[in-house]
C-alpha positions, 0 to 999 in steps of 0.5 A: 522448244516450248515447254509443254503443259496440259490443262489441269496440270499442277506442278512447279515450273523450273526456271534458271535465271541468267543474264548473257548466259551467266547465272544470277547469284541469289544474293544479288536478287531482291525480288523476282516477278513471273507472269504466265500469260496475262493473268498468272503472276507469281513472285519471289520471295512469296509463292516462288521457291528457290532451290539452293542445291540446283540454283533453280527457281520453282514457280507453282502452277495450280490445276485451276491456273492451267485450266484458265489458260487457252487450250491448244495455244502458246502462252508467253512467260515474262520474268523481271528481277529487282536486284539488291542494288535497286535495278529492275531488269527483264532477264529472261526472254519471252518464253512460250508454254505450249498449252494442250487441251484436257479431256477432263476439266475436273480439279483432282 
């Protein structure tokens, strides 16, 4: 099932990174790149936060960014990881965010 967001939403999208169902250890990760659609790019370290307690990455998405997504559509999410050993692997299958239209287009 696709994650549902509404234009104008602003929060941190949770992401757990696995390969073959196995959690990727944070100490094995050098960089994470996430694309939401074709224009929103976030990286770890940098914009993306990591929660050691729950082993989740949190991708911040702003109101302006969600307003830029096409309403009533599905938006792809692509994730690649650069490992400390130098390998770069797409570790998360293309997911979809279901984007719903907002009545108000004002950033709060």
